[in-house]
Structures are given as C-alpha cells and as structure tokens.
DSSP file (Angstrom, degrees, kcal/mol; ACC not computed):
  #  RESIDUE AA STRUCTURE BP1 BP2  ACC     N-H-->O    O-->H-N    N-H-->O    O-->H-N    TCO  KAPPA ALPHA  PHI   PSI    X-CA   Y-CA   Z-CA
    1    1 A X              0   0    0      0, 0.0     2,-0.4     0, 0.0     0, 0.0   0.000 360.0 360.0 360.0 153.3   26.5   28.8  -15.0
    2    2 A X        -     0   0    0      2,-0.0     2,-0.8     0, 0.0     0, 0.0  -0.785 360.0-141.2 -97.1 137.3   25.0   27.3  -11.9
    3    3 A X        -     0   0    0     -2,-0.4     2,-0.3     0, 0.0     0, 0.0  -0.880  22.0-158.6 -94.8 111.3   26.6   24.6  -10.0
    4    4 A X        -     0   0    0     -2,-0.8     2,-0.2     2,-0.0    -2,-0.0  -0.683   7.3-166.1 -88.1 139.6   23.9   22.2   -8.8
    5    5 A X        -     0   0    0     -2,-0.3    -1,-0.0     2,-0.1     0, 0.0  -0.682  33.0-113.4-116.3 177.9   24.5   19.9   -5.9
    6    6 A X    >   +     0   0    0     -2,-0.2     3,-1.9     2,-0.1     4,-0.5   0.149  66.3 138.2 -95.1  17.4   22.6   16.9   -4.6
    7    7 A X  T 3  S+     0   0    0      1,-0.3    -2,-0.1     2,-0.1     0, 0.0  -0.475  74.3  15.4 -68.0 133.4   21.7   18.7   -1.4
    8    8 A X  T 3> S+     0   0    0     -2,-0.2     4,-2.2     3,-0.0    -1,-0.3   0.302  91.4 115.6  87.5  -7.9   18.1   17.9   -0.5
    9    9 A X  H <> S+     0   0    0     -3,-1.9     4,-2.8     1,-0.2     5,-0.2   0.947  75.5  50.3 -60.0 -48.2   18.0   14.9   -2.9
   10   10 A X  H  > S+     0   0    0     -4,-0.5     4,-2.6     1,-0.2    -1,-0.2   0.923 108.6  51.6 -57.6 -43.2   17.4   12.5    0.0
   11   11 A X  H  > S+     0   0    0      1,-0.2     4,-2.3     2,-0.2    -1,-0.2   0.933 110.8  48.0 -62.5 -43.6   14.6   14.5    1.4
   12   12 A X  H  X S+     0   0    0     -4,-2.2     4,-2.6     2,-0.2    -1,-0.2   0.906 110.1  52.7 -60.4 -43.3   12.9   14.6   -2.0
   13   13 A X  H  X S+     0   0    0     -4,-2.8     4,-2.4     1,-0.2    -2,-0.2   0.908 110.0  48.0 -61.7 -43.8   13.4   10.8   -2.4
   14   14 A X  H  X S+     0   0    0     -4,-2.6     4,-2.1    -5,-0.2    -1,-0.2   0.896 111.6  51.0 -63.9 -41.4   11.8   10.2    1.0
   15   15 A X  H  X S+     0   0    0     -4,-2.3     4,-2.4     2,-0.2    -2,-0.2   0.910 111.3  46.6 -59.7 -46.7    8.9   12.5    0.1
   16   16 A X  H  X S+     0   0    0     -4,-2.6     4,-2.2     1,-0.2    -2,-0.2   0.922 114.0  47.7 -65.0 -43.9    8.3   10.7   -3.1
   17   17 A X  H  X S+     0   0    0     -4,-2.4     4,-2.4     2,-0.2    -2,-0.2   0.853 111.5  51.6 -64.2 -35.9    8.5    7.2   -1.4
   18   18 A X  H  X S+     0   0    0     -4,-2.1     4,-2.4     2,-0.2    -2,-0.2   0.926 111.5  46.6 -69.7 -44.3    6.1    8.4    1.4
   19   19 A X  H  X S+     0   0    0     -4,-2.4     4,-2.1     2,-0.2    -2,-0.2   0.908 113.0  49.7 -66.1 -39.7    3.6    9.6   -1.2
   20   20 A X  H  X S+     0   0    0     -4,-2.2     4,-2.7     2,-0.2    -2,-0.2   0.926 111.1  49.6 -64.2 -44.6    3.9    6.4   -3.2
   21   21 A X  H  X S+     0   0    0     -4,-2.4     4,-2.8     1,-0.2    -2,-0.2   0.918 110.0  50.2 -61.3 -43.5    3.4    4.3    0.0
   22   22 A X  H  X S+     0   0    0     -4,-2.4     4,-2.0     2,-0.2    -1,-0.2   0.883 110.8  49.6 -64.3 -36.9    0.3    6.3    1.0
   23   23 A X  H  X S+     0   0    0     -4,-2.1     4,-2.6     2,-0.2    -2,-0.2   0.931 111.2  50.1 -63.4 -45.9   -1.2    5.8   -2.5
   24   24 A X  H  X S+     0   0    0     -4,-2.7     4,-2.4     1,-0.2    -2,-0.2   0.914 110.6  49.1 -60.3 -43.7   -0.5    2.2   -2.3
   25   25 A X  H  X S+     0   0    0     -4,-2.8     4,-2.4     1,-0.2    -1,-0.2   0.894 109.7  50.5 -62.7 -39.3   -2.1    1.9    1.1
   26   26 A X  H  X S+     0   0    0     -4,-2.0     4,-2.5     2,-0.2    -1,-0.2   0.920 110.6  51.1 -67.2 -40.2   -5.2    3.8   -0.1
   27   27 A X  H  X S+     0   0    0     -4,-2.6     4,-2.3     1,-0.2    -2,-0.2   0.935 110.1  48.9 -60.1 -43.9   -5.4    1.4   -3.1
   28   28 A X  H  X S+     0   0    0     -4,-2.4     4,-3.0     1,-0.2    -2,-0.2   0.912 111.1  50.8 -65.7 -38.7   -5.2   -1.7   -0.8
   29   29 A X  H  X S+     0   0    0     -4,-2.4     4,-1.7     1,-0.2    -1,-0.2   0.938 111.3  47.7 -62.5 -45.8   -8.0   -0.1    1.5
   30   30 A X  H  < S+     0   0    0     -4,-2.5     4,-0.4     2,-0.2    -1,-0.2   0.876 114.3  46.0 -65.3 -37.3  -10.3    0.4   -1.4
   31   31 A X  H >< S+     0   0    0     -4,-2.3     3,-1.4     1,-0.2     6,-0.3   0.934 112.4  51.5 -70.9 -44.8   -9.7   -3.2   -2.8
   32   32 A X  H 3< S+     0   0    0     -4,-3.0    -2,-0.2     1,-0.3    -1,-0.2   0.780 104.9  56.7 -61.1 -28.6  -10.2   -4.6    0.7
   33   33 A X  T 3< S+     0   0    0     -4,-1.7    -1,-0.3    -5,-0.2    -2,-0.2   0.561  82.7 108.0 -82.4  -9.4  -13.5   -2.8    1.2
   34   34 A X  S <> S-     0   0    0     -3,-1.4     4,-2.3    -4,-0.4     5,-0.2  -0.412  76.0-128.2 -71.3 146.8  -15.0   -4.3   -1.9
   35   35 A X  H  > S+     0   0    0      1,-0.2     4,-2.3     2,-0.2     5,-0.2   0.855 106.4  56.4 -65.9 -34.7  -17.6   -7.0   -1.3
   36   36 A X  H  > S+     0   0    0      2,-0.2     4,-2.1     1,-0.2    -1,-0.2   0.926 110.8  43.5 -60.5 -51.5  -15.9   -9.6   -3.5
   37   37 A X  H  > S+     0   0    0     -6,-0.3     4,-2.4     2,-0.2    -2,-0.2   0.894 111.8  52.9 -63.6 -41.9  -12.7   -9.3   -1.5
   38   38 A X  H  X S+     0   0    0     -4,-2.3     4,-2.8     1,-0.2     5,-0.2   0.895 109.4  49.4 -60.2 -44.1  -14.5   -9.4    1.8
   39   39 A X  H  X S+     0   0    0     -4,-2.3     4,-2.7     2,-0.2    -1,-0.2   0.907 111.0  50.5 -62.1 -41.2  -16.4  -12.5    0.8
   40   40 A X  H  X S+     0   0    0     -4,-2.1     4,-2.4     2,-0.2    -2,-0.2   0.907 111.7  47.4 -62.9 -44.1  -13.1  -14.1   -0.3
   41   41 A X  H  X S+     0   0    0     -4,-2.4     4,-2.5     2,-0.2     5,-0.2   0.950 113.1  47.3 -64.1 -50.9  -11.4  -13.2    3.0
   42   42 A X  H  X S+     0   0    0     -4,-2.8     4,-2.9     1,-0.2     5,-0.2   0.932 112.2  50.9 -59.0 -46.0  -14.3  -14.5    5.1
   43   43 A X  H  X S+     0   0    0     -4,-2.7     4,-2.5     1,-0.2    -1,-0.2   0.900 110.3  49.9 -56.5 -42.4  -14.4  -17.8    3.0
   44   44 A X  H  X S+     0   0    0     -4,-2.4     4,-2.1     2,-0.2    -1,-0.2   0.909 112.1  46.9 -61.8 -42.9  -10.7  -18.2    3.6
   45   45 A X  H  X S+     0   0    0     -4,-2.5     4,-1.9     2,-0.2    -2,-0.2   0.912 112.7  48.6 -67.2 -41.8  -11.0  -17.7    7.3
   46   46 A X  H  X S+     0   0    0     -4,-2.9     4,-0.9    -5,-0.2    -2,-0.2   0.934 112.1  50.0 -63.8 -43.6  -13.9  -20.1    7.6
   47   47 A X  H  < S+     0   0    0     -4,-2.5     3,-0.5     1,-0.2    -1,-0.2   0.873 109.8  51.3 -55.2 -43.1  -12.0  -22.7    5.5
   48   48 A X  H  < S+     0   0    0     -4,-2.1    -1,-0.2     1,-0.2    -2,-0.2   0.813 110.4  48.5 -66.4 -34.9   -9.0  -22.2    7.8
   49   49 A X  H  < S+     0   0    0     -4,-1.9     2,-0.3    -3,-0.1    -1,-0.2   0.574  86.9 104.1 -88.1  -7.5  -11.1  -22.8   11.0
   50   50 A X     <  -     0   0    0     -4,-0.9     2,-0.5    -3,-0.5    -3,-0.0  -0.606  65.7-142.2 -76.4 131.5  -12.9  -25.9    9.7
   51   51 A X              0   0    0     -2,-0.3    -2,-0.1     1,-0.1    -3,-0.0  -0.829 360.0 360.0 -95.7 129.8  -11.5  -29.0   11.2
   52   52 A X              0   0    0     -2,-0.5    -1,-0.1     0, 0.0    -2,-0.0   0.417 360.0 360.0-109.8 360.0  -11.4  -31.9    8.8
C-alpha cells in the first residue's frame, strides 16, 4: 500500500484559488464591458456629481 501525505496540498490549493480568482476577474471584465453596465456606471457617476 502507498502512504500518501499532504505534501504539495498547499501549492495545489493556491493554484486552484488563483485560477478561480482569474476566472472571476475575467467575468467581471466581461460584465463591466457591456453597454448596459457602462450606462449604469456613467449614470451613477453623473448623479453623484450633480449638486442639489
């Protein structure tokens, strides 16, 4: 029988977390590039800059 250890587990966990973070970042970029979201952001900024 083989005795398996946890050696390398931390490295794999970091790799999985890094890949997940990259995927999440790509998703955010794609969402932010959509015209609807851009219009919402511009409207939000314009509203914030309006003095009432």
